[in-house]
PyMOL Python script that loads the backbone (N, CA, C, O; Angstrom):
from pymol import cmd

cmd.read_pdbstr("""\
ATOM      1  N   CYS A   1      -0.234  -8.510   3.201  1.00  0.00           N
ATOM      2  CA  CYS A   1       0.618  -7.801   4.136  1.00  0.00           C
ATOM      3  C   CYS A   1       0.171  -6.344   4.257  1.00  0.00           C
ATOM      4  O   CYS A   1      -0.068  -5.861   5.364  1.00  0.00           O
ATOM      5  N   VAL A   2       0.058  -5.654   3.147  1.00  0.00           N
ATOM      6  CA  VAL A   2      -0.307  -4.243   3.160  1.00  0.00           C
ATOM      7  C   VAL A   2      -1.720  -4.063   3.720  1.00  0.00           C
ATOM      8  O   VAL A   2      -1.958  -3.167   4.530  1.00  0.00           O
ATOM      9  N   LEU A   3      -2.651  -4.908   3.290  1.00  0.00           N
ATOM     10  CA  LEU A   3      -4.020  -4.833   3.783  1.00  0.00           C
ATOM     11  C   LEU A   3      -4.043  -4.993   5.303  1.00  0.00           C
ATOM     12  O   LEU A   3      -4.683  -4.207   6.002  1.00  0.00           O
ATOM     13  N   ASN A   4      -3.359  -5.993   5.806  1.00  0.00           N
ATOM     14  CA  ASN A   4      -3.311  -6.209   7.252  1.00  0.00           C
ATOM     15  C   ASN A   4      -2.660  -5.036   7.973  1.00  0.00           C
ATOM     16  O   ASN A   4      -3.094  -4.655   9.060  1.00  0.00           O
ATOM     17  N   ASP A   5      -1.620  -4.463   7.372  1.00  0.00           N
ATOM     18  CA  ASP A   5      -0.942  -3.328   7.992  1.00  0.00           C
ATOM     19  C   ASP A   5      -1.857  -2.110   8.065  1.00  0.00           C
ATOM     20  O   ASP A   5      -1.796  -1.360   9.039  1.00  0.00           O
ATOM     21  N   VAL A   6      -2.704  -1.894   7.058  1.00  0.00           N
ATOM     22  CA  VAL A   6      -3.654  -0.774   7.104  1.00  0.00           C
ATOM     23  C   VAL A   6      -4.568  -0.942   8.311  1.00  0.00           C
ATOM     24  O   VAL A   6      -4.761  -0.005   9.085  1.00  0.00           O
ATOM     25  N   HIS A   7      -5.126  -2.131   8.467  1.00  0.00           N
ATOM     26  CA  HIS A   7      -6.019  -2.369   9.607  1.00  0.00           C
ATOM     27  C   HIS A   7      -5.276  -2.222  10.939  1.00  0.00           C
ATOM     28  O   HIS A   7      -5.792  -1.598  11.867  1.00  0.00           O
ATOM     29  N   ARG A   8      -4.093  -2.782  11.040  1.00  0.00           N
ATOM     30  CA  ARG A   8      -3.327  -2.722  12.291  1.00  0.00           C
ATOM     31  C   ARG A   8      -2.980  -1.281  12.654  1.00  0.00           C
ATOM     32  O   ARG A   8      -3.183  -0.858  13.791  1.00  0.00           O
ATOM     33  N   GLU A   9      -2.456  -0.530  11.686  1.00  0.00           N
ATOM     34  CA  GLU A   9      -2.041   0.842  11.968  1.00  0.00           C
ATOM     35  C   GLU A   9      -3.239   1.753  12.217  1.00  0.00           C
ATOM     36  O   GLU A   9      -3.152   2.676  13.027  1.00  0.00           O
ATOM     37  N   ALA A  10      -4.354   1.507  11.533  1.00  0.00           N
ATOM     38  CA  ALA A  10      -5.568   2.294  11.786  1.00  0.00           C
ATOM     39  C   ALA A  10      -6.058   2.053  13.209  1.00  0.00           C
ATOM     40  O   ALA A  10      -6.441   2.993  13.906  1.00  0.00           O
ATOM     41  N   GLN A  11      -6.046   0.813  13.632  1.00  0.00           N
ATOM     42  CA  GLN A  11      -6.475   0.494  14.994  1.00  0.00           C
ATOM     43  C   GLN A  11      -5.544   1.156  16.009  1.00  0.00           C
ATOM     44  O   GLN A  11      -5.996   1.640  17.046  1.00  0.00           O
ATOM     45  N   ARG A  12      -4.258   1.175  15.711  1.00  0.00           N
ATOM     46  CA  ARG A  12      -3.269   1.774  16.613  1.00  0.00           C
ATOM     47  C   ARG A  12      -3.567   3.250  16.866  1.00  0.00           C
ATOM     48  O   ARG A  12      -3.371   3.736  17.980  1.00  0.00           O
ATOM     49  N   VAL A  13      -4.039   3.969  15.842  1.00  0.00           N
ATOM     50  CA  VAL A  13      -4.322   5.404  15.998  1.00  0.00           C
ATOM     51  C   VAL A  13      -5.806   5.687  16.236  1.00  0.00           C
ATOM     52  O   VAL A  13      -6.212   6.846  16.312  1.00  0.00           O
ATOM     53  N   GLY A  14      -6.620   4.624  16.355  1.00  0.00           N
ATOM     54  CA  GLY A  14      -8.039   4.806  16.640  1.00  0.00           C
ATOM     55  C   GLY A  14      -8.871   5.245  15.449  1.00  0.00           C
ATOM     56  O   GLY A  14      -9.903   5.893  15.626  1.00  0.00           O
ATOM     57  N   MET A  15      -8.442   4.905  14.238  1.00  0.00           N
ATOM     58  CA  MET A  15      -9.174   5.276  13.030  1.00  0.00           C
ATOM     59  C   MET A  15     -10.098   4.133  12.613  1.00  0.00           C
ATOM     60  O   MET A  15      -9.675   2.979  12.537  1.00  0.00           O
ATOM     61  N   ASP A  16     -11.351   4.460  12.347  1.00  0.00           N
ATOM     62  CA  ASP A  16     -12.285   3.461  11.832  1.00  0.00           C
ATOM     63  C   ASP A  16     -12.032   3.242  10.346  1.00  0.00           C
ATOM     64  O   ASP A  16     -11.969   4.197   9.572  1.00  0.00           O
ATOM     65  N   VAL A  17     -11.888   1.986   9.954  1.00  0.00           N
ATOM     66  CA  VAL A  17     -11.712   1.612   8.555  1.00  0.00           C
ATOM     67  C   VAL A  17     -12.809   0.615   8.211  1.00  0.00           C
ATOM     68  O   VAL A  17     -12.905  -0.456   8.810  1.00  0.00           O
ATOM     69  N   ASP A  18     -13.631   0.982   7.241  1.00  0.00           N
ATOM     70  CA  ASP A  18     -14.740   0.119   6.831  1.00  0.00           C
ATOM     71  C   ASP A  18     -14.307  -0.949   5.832  1.00  0.00           C
ATOM     72  O   ASP A  18     -14.912  -2.019   5.764  1.00  0.00           O
ATOM     73  N   GLY A  19     -13.267  -0.665   5.064  1.00  0.00           N
ATOM     74  CA  GLY A  19     -12.794  -1.627   4.077  1.00  0.00           C
ATOM     75  C   GLY A  19     -11.500  -1.159   3.441  1.00  0.00           C
ATOM     76  O   GLY A  19     -11.179   0.029   3.431  1.00  0.00           O
ATOM     77  N   VAL A  20     -10.768  -2.122   2.913  1.00  0.00           N
ATOM     78  CA  VAL A  20      -9.489  -1.842   2.253  1.00  0.00           C
ATOM     79  C   VAL A  20      -9.406  -2.725   1.020  1.00  0.00           C
ATOM     80  O   VAL A  20      -9.728  -3.913   1.067  1.00  0.00           O
ATOM     81  N   ARG A  21      -8.970  -2.130  -0.083  1.00  0.00           N
ATOM     82  CA  ARG A  21      -8.714  -2.912  -1.298  1.00  0.00           C
ATOM     83  C   ARG A  21      -7.291  -2.600  -1.746  1.00  0.00           C
ATOM     84  O   ARG A  21      -6.898  -1.439  -1.865  1.00  0.00           O
ATOM     85  N   VAL A  22      -6.540  -3.650  -1.989  1.00  0.00           N
ATOM     86  CA  VAL A  22      -5.156  -3.505  -2.444  1.00  0.00           C
ATOM     87  C   VAL A  22      -5.025  -4.215  -3.783  1.00  0.00           C
ATOM     88  O   VAL A  22      -5.458  -5.358  -3.932  1.00  0.00           O
ATOM     89  N   ALA A  23      -4.433  -3.542  -4.747  1.00  0.00           N
ATOM     90  CA  ALA A  23      -4.130  -4.149  -6.042  1.00  0.00           C
ATOM     91  C   ALA A  23      -2.634  -3.976  -6.290  1.00  0.00           C
ATOM     92  O   ALA A  23      -2.062  -2.931  -5.981  1.00  0.00           O
ATOM     93  N   ALA A  24      -2.011  -5.006  -6.847  1.00  0.00           N
ATOM     94  CA  ALA A  24      -0.579  -4.940  -7.147  1.00  0.00           C
ATOM     95  C   ALA A  24      -0.338  -5.473  -8.545  1.00  0.00           C
ATOM     96  O   ALA A  24      -1.043  -6.372  -9.004  1.00  0.00           O
ATOM     97  N   TRP A  25       0.655  -4.921  -9.221  1.00  0.00           N
ATOM     98  CA  TRP A  25       1.001  -5.385 -10.560  1.00  0.00           C
ATOM     99  C   TRP A  25       2.486  -5.150 -10.790  1.00  0.00           C
ATOM    100  O   TRP A  25       3.114  -4.321 -10.132  1.00  0.00           O
ATOM    101  N   GLY A  26       3.016  -5.882 -11.719  1.00  0.00           N
ATOM    102  CA  GLY A  26       4.424  -5.746 -12.049  1.00  0.00           C
ATOM    103  C   GLY A  26       4.730  -6.534 -13.308  1.00  0.00           C
ATOM    104  O   GLY A  26       3.836  -7.083 -13.950  1.00  0.00           O
ATOM    105  N   ASP A  27       5.986  -6.578 -13.643  1.00  0.00           N
ATOM    106  CA  ASP A  27       6.411  -7.296 -14.837  1.00  0.00           C
ATOM    107  C   ASP A  27       7.825  -7.794 -14.600  1.00  0.00           C
ATOM    108  O   ASP A  27       8.421  -7.552 -13.550  1.00  0.00           O
ATOM    109  N   PHE A  28       8.350  -8.492 -15.594  1.00  0.00           N
ATOM    110  CA  PHE A  28       9.704  -9.000 -15.498  1.00  0.00           C
ATOM    111  C   PHE A  28      10.339  -9.003 -16.876  1.00  0.00           C
ATOM    112  O   PHE A  28       9.657  -9.046 -17.900  1.00  0.00           O
ATOM    113  N   ASP A  29      11.639  -8.956 -16.872  1.00  0.00           N
ATOM    114  CA  ASP A  29      12.421  -9.004 -18.101  1.00  0.00           C
ATOM    115  C   ASP A  29      12.483 -10.466 -18.546  1.00  0.00           C
ATOM    116  O   ASP A  29      12.999 -11.314 -17.817  1.00  0.00           O
ATOM    117  N   THR A  30      11.970 -10.759 -19.718  1.00  0.00           N
ATOM    118  CA  THR A  30      11.910 -12.151 -20.179  1.00  0.00           C
ATOM    119  C   THR A  30      13.288 -12.723 -20.517  1.00  0.00           C
ATOM    120  O   THR A  30      13.430 -13.939 -20.643  1.00  0.00           O
ATOM    121  N   GLN A  31      14.294 -11.875 -20.665  1.00  0.00           N
ATOM    122  CA  GLN A  31      15.649 -12.364 -20.926  1.00  0.00           C
ATOM    123  C   GLN A  31      16.345 -12.812 -19.638  1.00  0.00           C
ATOM    124  O   GLN A  31      17.063 -13.812 -19.623  1.00  0.00           O
ATOM    125  N   THR A  32      16.123 -12.065 -18.568  1.00  0.00           N
ATOM    126  CA  THR A  32      16.826 -12.352 -17.307  1.00  0.00           C
ATOM    127  C   THR A  32      15.911 -12.906 -16.225  1.00  0.00           C
ATOM    128  O   THR A  32      16.395 -13.404 -15.209  1.00  0.00           O
ATOM    129  N   TRP A  33      14.603 -12.830 -16.421  1.00  0.00           N
ATOM    130  CA  TRP A  33      13.598 -13.239 -15.445  1.00  0.00           C
ATOM    131  C   TRP A  33      13.656 -12.412 -14.175  1.00  0.00           C
ATOM    132  O   TRP A  33      13.140 -12.826 -13.137  1.00  0.00           O
ATOM    133  N   ARG A  34      14.286 -11.238 -14.248  1.00  0.00           N
ATOM    134  CA  ARG A  34      14.328 -10.323 -13.101  1.00  0.00           C
ATOM    135  C   ARG A  34      13.130  -9.394 -13.161  1.00  0.00           C
ATOM    136  O   ARG A  34      12.668  -9.014 -14.237  1.00  0.00           O
ATOM    137  N   SER A  35      12.642  -9.041 -11.997  1.00  0.00           N
ATOM    138  CA  SER A  35      11.523  -8.112 -11.906  1.00  0.00           C
ATOM    139  C   SER A  35      11.916  -6.750 -12.464  1.00  0.00           C
ATOM    140  O   SER A  35      13.031  -6.274 -12.246  1.00  0.00           O
ATOM    141  N   THR A  36      10.999  -6.136 -13.179  1.00  0.00           N
ATOM    142  CA  THR A  36      11.204  -4.762 -13.639  1.00  0.00           C
ATOM    143  C   THR A  36      10.521  -3.781 -12.702  1.00  0.00           C
ATOM    144  O   THR A  36      10.525  -2.575 -12.950  1.00  0.00           O
ATOM    145  N   GLY A  37       9.940  -4.289 -11.639  1.00  0.00           N
ATOM    146  CA  GLY A  37       9.321  -3.437 -10.636  1.00  0.00           C
ATOM    147  C   GLY A  37       7.902  -3.861 -10.313  1.00  0.00           C
ATOM    148  O   GLY A  37       7.243  -4.553 -11.089  1.00  0.00           O
ATOM    149  N   ILE A  38       7.460  -3.437  -9.170  1.00  0.00           N
ATOM    150  CA  ILE A  38       6.111  -3.722  -8.689  1.00  0.00           C
ATOM    151  C   ILE A  38       5.497  -2.413  -8.232  1.00  0.00           C
ATOM    152  O   ILE A  38       6.164  -1.598  -7.594  1.00  0.00           O
ATOM    153  N   GLU A  39       4.255  -2.212  -8.550  1.00  0.00           N
ATOM    154  CA  GLU A  39       3.508  -1.054  -8.075  1.00  0.00           C
ATOM    155  C   GLU A  39       2.243  -1.560  -7.418  1.00  0.00           C
ATOM    156  O   GLU A  39       1.742  -2.630  -7.766  1.00  0.00           O
ATOM    157  N   TYR A  40       1.724  -0.798  -6.471  1.00  0.00           N
ATOM    158  CA  TYR A  40       0.490  -1.206  -5.821  1.00  0.00           C
ATOM    159  C   TYR A  40      -0.366   0.007  -5.496  1.00  0.00           C
ATOM    160  O   TYR A  40       0.121   1.135  -5.427  1.00  0.00           O
ATOM    161  N   MET A  41      -1.637  -0.250  -5.300  1.00  0.00           N
ATOM    162  CA  MET A  41      -2.611   0.789  -5.021  1.00  0.00           C
ATOM    163  C   MET A  41      -3.414   0.341  -3.802  1.00  0.00           C
ATOM    164  O   MET A  41      -3.745  -0.836  -3.663  1.00  0.00           O
ATOM    165  N   ILE A  42      -3.719   1.285  -2.929  1.00  0.00           N
ATOM    166  CA  ILE A  42      -4.535   0.996  -1.758  1.00  0.00           C
ATOM    167  C   ILE A  42      -5.742   1.924  -1.779  1.00  0.00           C
ATOM    168  O   ILE A  42      -5.595   3.141  -1.893  1.00  0.00           O
ATOM    169  N   GLU A  43      -6.931   1.348  -1.668  1.00  0.00           N
ATOM    170  CA  GLU A  43      -8.148   2.122  -1.509  1.00  0.00           C
ATOM    171  C   GLU A  43      -8.669   1.857  -0.104  1.00  0.00           C
ATOM    172  O   GLU A  43      -8.844   0.706   0.294  1.00  0.00           O
ATOM    173  N   VAL A  44      -8.915   2.923   0.643  1.00  0.00           N
ATOM    174  CA  VAL A  44      -9.388   2.811   2.013  1.00  0.00           C
ATOM    175  C   VAL A  44     -10.766   3.441   2.114  1.00  0.00           C
ATOM    176  O   VAL A  44     -10.968   4.593   1.729  1.00  0.00           O
ATOM    177  N   SER A  45     -11.705   2.673   2.635  1.00  0.00           N
ATOM    178  CA  SER A  45     -13.043   3.197   2.915  1.00  0.00           C
ATOM    179  C   SER A  45     -13.091   3.556   4.399  1.00  0.00           C
ATOM    180  O   SER A  45     -12.982   2.686   5.262  1.00  0.00           O
ATOM    181  N   SER A  46     -13.255   4.852   4.683  1.00  0.00           N
ATOM    182  CA  SER A  46     -13.229   5.319   6.063  1.00  0.00           C
ATOM    183  C   SER A  46     -13.956   6.656   6.153  1.00  0.00           C
ATOM    184  O   SER A  46     -14.012   7.412   5.183  1.00  0.00           O
ATOM    185  N   THR A  47     -14.503   6.932   7.313  1.00  0.00           N
ATOM    186  CA  THR A  47     -15.123   8.236   7.555  1.00  0.00           C
ATOM    187  C   THR A  47     -14.084   9.249   8.021  1.00  0.00           C
ATOM    188  O   THR A  47     -14.415  10.416   8.229  1.00  0.00           O
ATOM    189  N   ALA A  48     -12.856   8.829   8.184  1.00  0.00           N
ATOM    190  CA  ALA A  48     -11.777   9.718   8.623  1.00  0.00           C
ATOM    191  C   ALA A  48     -11.492  10.770   7.549  1.00  0.00           C
ATOM    192  O   ALA A  48     -11.813  10.583   6.376  1.00  0.00           O
ATOM    193  N   GLU A  49     -10.894  11.857   7.968  1.00  0.00           N
ATOM    194  CA  GLU A  49     -10.489  12.914   7.033  1.00  0.00           C
ATOM    195  C   GLU A  49      -9.473  12.357   6.046  1.00  0.00           C
ATOM    196  O   GLU A  49      -8.663  11.494   6.383  1.00  0.00           O
ATOM    197  N   ARG A  50      -9.533  12.870   4.825  1.00  0.00           N
ATOM    198  CA  ARG A  50      -8.605  12.395   3.787  1.00  0.00           C
ATOM    199  C   ARG A  50      -7.153  12.566   4.222  1.00  0.00           C
ATOM    200  O   ARG A  50      -6.320  11.696   3.966  1.00  0.00           O
ATOM    201  N   SER A  51      -6.852  13.680   4.876  1.00  0.00           N
ATOM    202  CA  SER A  51      -5.471  13.902   5.325  1.00  0.00           C
ATOM    203  C   SER A  51      -5.048  12.841   6.339  1.00  0.00           C
ATOM    204  O   SER A  51      -3.885  12.439   6.359  1.00  0.00           O
ATOM    205  N   ASP A  52      -5.973  12.385   7.176  1.00  0.00           N
ATOM    206  CA  ASP A  52      -5.654  11.324   8.133  1.00  0.00           C
ATOM    207  C   ASP A  52      -5.433   9.990   7.422  1.00  0.00           C
ATOM    208  O   ASP A  52      -4.546   9.226   7.800  1.00  0.00           O
ATOM    209  N   VAL A  53      -6.234   9.708   6.395  1.00  0.00           N
ATOM    210  CA  VAL A  53      -6.056   8.477   5.610  1.00  0.00           C
ATOM    211  C   VAL A  53      -4.715   8.540   4.879  1.00  0.00           C
ATOM    212  O   VAL A  53      -3.982   7.551   4.836  1.00  0.00           O
ATOM    213  N   ASP A  54      -4.395   9.695   4.307  1.00  0.00           N
ATOM    214  CA  ASP A  54      -3.105   9.845   3.620  1.00  0.00           C
ATOM    215  C   ASP A  54      -1.947   9.606   4.584  1.00  0.00           C
ATOM    216  O   ASP A  54      -0.970   8.947   4.226  1.00  0.00           O
ATOM    217  N   GLU A  55      -2.047  10.131   5.798  1.00  0.00           N
ATOM    218  CA  GLU A  55      -1.004   9.930   6.802  1.00  0.00           C
ATOM    219  C   GLU A  55      -0.899   8.453   7.180  1.00  0.00           C
ATOM    220  O   GLU A  55       0.199   7.920   7.342  1.00  0.00           O
ATOM    221  N   LEU A  56      -2.047   7.803   7.319  1.00  0.00           N
ATOM    222  CA  LEU A  56      -2.061   6.367   7.607  1.00  0.00           C
ATOM    223  C   LEU A  56      -1.326   5.595   6.514  1.00  0.00           C
ATOM    224  O   LEU A  56      -0.528   4.706   6.812  1.00  0.00           O
ATOM    225  N   LEU A  57      -1.590   5.929   5.250  1.00  0.00           N
ATOM    226  CA  LEU A  57      -0.952   5.221   4.141  1.00  0.00           C
ATOM    227  C   LEU A  57       0.557   5.466   4.105  1.00  0.00           C
ATOM    228  O   LEU A  57       1.318   4.589   3.698  1.00  0.00           O
ATOM    229  N   GLN A  58       0.985   6.643   4.523  1.00  0.00           N
ATOM    230  CA  GLN A  58       2.428   6.903   4.603  1.00  0.00           C
ATOM    231  C   GLN A  58       3.074   6.026   5.668  1.00  0.00           C
ATOM    232  O   GLN A  58       4.180   5.520   5.478  1.00  0.00           O
ATOM    233  N   VAL A  59       2.377   5.848   6.795  1.00  0.00           N
ATOM    234  CA  VAL A  59       2.890   4.969   7.843  1.00  0.00           C
ATOM    235  C   VAL A  59       2.965   3.535   7.323  1.00  0.00           C
ATOM    236  O   VAL A  59       3.960   2.841   7.534  1.00  0.00           O
ATOM    237  N   VAL A  60       1.907   3.098   6.644  1.00  0.00           N
ATOM    238  CA  VAL A  60       1.885   1.738   6.099  1.00  0.00           C
ATOM    239  C   VAL A  60       3.023   1.553   5.099  1.00  0.00           C
ATOM    240  O   VAL A  60       3.674   0.508   5.098  1.00  0.00           O
ATOM    241  N   ASP A  61       3.274   2.550   4.249  1.00  0.00           N
ATOM    242  CA  ASP A  61       4.392   2.462   3.311  1.00  0.00           C
ATOM    243  C   ASP A  61       5.712   2.240   4.053  1.00  0.00           C
ATOM    244  O   ASP A  61       6.591   1.527   3.569  1.00  0.00           O
ATOM    245  N   ALA A  62       5.840   2.848   5.219  1.00  0.00           N
ATOM    246  CA  ALA A  62       7.089   2.753   5.977  1.00  0.00           C
ATOM    247  C   ALA A  62       7.237   1.429   6.720  1.00  0.00           C
ATOM    248  O   ALA A  62       8.358   0.970   6.940  1.00  0.00           O
ATOM    249  N   VAL A  63       6.112   0.805   7.114  1.00  0.00           N
ATOM    250  CA  VAL A  63       6.216  -0.382   7.966  1.00  0.00           C
ATOM    251  C   VAL A  63       5.883  -1.699   7.277  1.00  0.00           C
ATOM    252  O   VAL A  63       6.182  -2.759   7.826  1.00  0.00           O
ATOM    253  N   ALA A  64       5.278  -1.669   6.099  1.00  0.00           N
ATOM    254  CA  ALA A  64       4.853  -2.908   5.433  1.00  0.00           C
ATOM    255  C   ALA A  64       6.069  -3.777   5.111  1.00  0.00           C
ATOM    256  O   ALA A  64       6.947  -3.376   4.347  1.00  0.00           O
ATOM    257  N   GLU A  65       6.107  -4.965   5.702  1.00  0.00           N
ATOM    258  CA  GLU A  65       7.292  -5.808   5.638  1.00  0.00           C
ATOM    259  C   GLU A  65       7.590  -6.345   4.245  1.00  0.00           C
ATOM    260  O   GLU A  65       8.744  -6.322   3.817  1.00  0.00           O
ATOM    261  N   ILE A  66       6.592  -6.822   3.535  1.00  0.00           N
ATOM    262  CA  ILE A  66       6.848  -7.430   2.226  1.00  0.00           C
ATOM    263  C   ILE A  66       7.336  -6.398   1.208  1.00  0.00           C
ATOM    264  O   ILE A  66       8.332  -6.657   0.533  1.00  0.00           O
ATOM    265  N   PRO A  67       6.678  -5.230   1.064  1.00  0.00           N
ATOM    266  CA  PRO A  67       7.244  -4.248   0.134  1.00  0.00           C
ATOM    267  C   PRO A  67       8.668  -3.838   0.513  1.00  0.00           C
ATOM    268  O   PRO A  67       9.518  -3.664  -0.361  1.00  0.00           O
ATOM    269  N   LYS A  68       8.931  -3.685   1.820  1.00  0.00           N
ATOM    270  CA  LYS A  68      10.296  -3.320   2.232  1.00  0.00           C
ATOM    271  C   LYS A  68      11.293  -4.399   1.822  1.00  0.00           C
ATOM    272  O   LYS A  68      12.404  -4.088   1.391  1.00  0.00           O
ATOM    273  N   THR A  69      10.905  -5.654   1.952  1.00  0.00           N
ATOM    274  CA  THR A  69      11.795  -6.758   1.572  1.00  0.00           C
ATOM    275  C   THR A  69      12.018  -6.786   0.066  1.00  0.00           C
ATOM    276  O   THR A  69      13.152  -6.914  -0.393  1.00  0.00           O
ATOM    277  N   VAL A  70      10.939  -6.666  -0.702  1.00  0.00           N
ATOM    278  CA  VAL A  70      11.048  -6.719  -2.157  1.00  0.00           C
ATOM    279  C   VAL A  70      11.834  -5.525  -2.686  1.00  0.00           C
ATOM    280  O   VAL A  70      12.543  -5.646  -3.685  1.00  0.00           O
ATOM    281  N   GLN A  71      11.717  -4.371  -2.025  1.00  0.00           N
ATOM    282  CA  GLN A  71      12.434  -3.175  -2.472  1.00  0.00           C
ATOM    283  C   GLN A  71      13.942  -3.374  -2.473  1.00  0.00           C
ATOM    284  O   GLN A  71      14.659  -2.641  -3.156  1.00  0.00           O
ATOM    285  N   GLN A  72      14.430  -4.342  -1.729  1.00  0.00           N
ATOM    286  CA  GLN A  72      15.867  -4.592  -1.706  1.00  0.00           C
ATOM    287  C   GLN A  72      16.372  -5.060  -3.065  1.00  0.00           C
ATOM    288  O   GLN A  72      17.557  -4.929  -3.371  1.00  0.00           O
ATOM    289  N   GLY A  73      15.455  -5.617  -3.894  1.00  0.00           N
ATOM    290  CA  GLY A  73      15.886  -6.118  -5.192  1.00  0.00           C
ATOM    291  C   GLY A  73      15.128  -5.534  -6.362  1.00  0.00           C
ATOM    292  O   GLY A  73      15.494  -5.768  -7.514  1.00  0.00           O
ATOM    293  N   ALA A  74      14.062  -4.767  -6.085  1.00  0.00           N
ATOM    294  CA  ALA A  74      13.262  -4.203  -7.175  1.00  0.00           C
ATOM    295  C   ALA A  74      12.522  -2.975  -6.671  1.00  0.00           C
ATOM    296  O   ALA A  74      12.287  -2.826  -5.471  1.00  0.00           O
ATOM    297  N   ARG A  75      12.165  -2.114  -7.579  1.00  0.00           N
ATOM    298  CA  ARG A  75      11.400  -0.915  -7.251  1.00  0.00           C
ATOM    299  C   ARG A  75       9.987  -1.324  -6.859  1.00  0.00           C
ATOM    300  O   ARG A  75       9.340  -2.101  -7.562  1.00  0.00           O
ATOM    301  N   VAL A  76       9.510  -0.797  -5.729  1.00  0.00           N
ATOM    302  CA  VAL A  76       8.132  -1.012  -5.282  1.00  0.00           C
ATOM    303  C   VAL A  76       7.582   0.347  -4.911  1.00  0.00           C
ATOM    304  O   VAL A  76       8.163   1.059  -4.091  1.00  0.00           O
ATOM    305  N   ARG A  77       6.457   0.709  -5.518  1.00  0.00           N
ATOM    306  CA  ARG A  77       5.915   2.045  -5.282  1.00  0.00           C
ATOM    307  C   ARG A  77       4.399   1.973  -5.276  1.00  0.00           C
ATOM    308  O   ARG A  77       3.806   1.343  -6.152  1.00  0.00           O
ATOM    309  N   ARG A  78       3.759   2.617  -4.291  1.00  0.00           N
ATOM    310  CA  ARG A  78       2.300   2.693  -4.247  1.00  0.00           C
ATOM    311  C   ARG A  78       1.839   3.811  -5.163  1.00  0.00           C
ATOM    312  O   ARG A  78       2.399   4.907  -5.146  1.00  0.00           O
ATOM    313  N   GLN A  79       0.819   3.536  -5.962  1.00  0.00           N
ATOM    314  CA  GLN A  79       0.222   4.518  -6.853  1.00  0.00           C
ATOM    315  C   GLN A  79      -1.079   5.015  -6.240  1.00  0.00           C
ATOM    316  O   GLN A  79      -1.757   4.257  -5.547  1.00  0.00           O
ATOM    317  N   PRO A  80      -1.442   6.272  -6.481  1.00  0.00           N
ATOM    318  CA  PRO A  80      -2.704   6.774  -5.963  1.00  0.00           C
ATOM    319  C   PRO A  80      -3.871   6.023  -6.566  1.00  0.00           C
ATOM    320  O   PRO A  80      -3.844   5.664  -7.743  1.00  0.00           O
ATOM    321  N   ALA A  81      -4.887   5.786  -5.772  1.00  0.00           N
ATOM    322  CA  ALA A  81      -6.112   5.161  -6.266  1.00  0.00           C
ATOM    323  C   ALA A  81      -6.877   6.186  -7.079  1.00  0.00           C
ATOM    324  O   ALA A  81      -6.754   7.385  -6.833  1.00  0.00           O
ATOM    325  N   PRO A  82      -7.672   5.730  -8.051  1.00  0.00           N
ATOM    326  CA  PRO A  82      -8.464   6.695  -8.811  1.00  0.00           C
ATOM    327  C   PRO A  82      -9.440   7.398  -7.874  1.00  0.00           C
ATOM    328  O   PRO A  82     -10.046   6.763  -7.011  1.00  0.00           O
ATOM    329  N   GLY A  83      -9.588   8.695  -8.042  1.00  0.00           N
ATOM    330  CA  GLY A  83     -10.465   9.446  -7.147  1.00  0.00           C
ATOM    331  C   GLY A  83      -9.819   9.555  -5.784  1.00  0.00           C
ATOM    332  O   GLY A  83      -8.617   9.801  -5.684  1.00  0.00           O
ATOM    333  N   LEU A  84     -10.583   9.379  -4.756  1.00  0.00           N
ATOM    334  CA  LEU A  84     -10.075   9.467  -3.393  1.00  0.00           C
ATOM    335  C   LEU A  84      -9.638   8.112  -2.903  1.00  0.00           C
ATOM    336  O   LEU A  84     -10.196   7.093  -3.311  1.00  0.00           O
ATOM    337  N   ASP A  85      -8.642   8.082  -2.028  1.00  0.00           N
ATOM    338  CA  ASP A  85      -8.198   6.841  -1.381  1.00  0.00           C
ATOM    339  C   ASP A  85      -9.184   6.494  -0.268  1.00  0.00           C
ATOM    340  O   ASP A  85      -8.815   6.504   0.906  1.00  0.00           O
ATOM    341  N   ARG A  86     -10.395   6.196  -0.611  1.00  0.00           N
ATOM    342  CA  ARG A  86     -11.403   5.885   0.403  1.00  0.00           C
ATOM    343  C   ARG A  86     -12.175   4.687  -0.027  1.00  0.00           C
ATOM    344  O   ARG A  86     -13.080   4.248   0.683  1.00  0.00           O
TER     345      ARG A  86
END
""", "prot")
cmd.dss("prot")
cmd.show_as("cartoon", "prot")
cmd.util.cbc("prot")
cmd.orient("prot")
């Protein structure tokens, strides 16, 4: 979902994206089987300015359907990628 949203939103604003990598991780309480939260990281390979990529990722955070749905029952937060988000 997030990967597709990066490509869709980049195309919407005319940004070239050479590649996207998304990693997600989380855990759960073994007593209740409830999620203790999910975090994810997005790495974007693009020739665009870093500030433009950062703005793109903020838009994706706002529109990504699955994280928005999961947030209704658990914390979901994107973490910065190591180095640059490129």
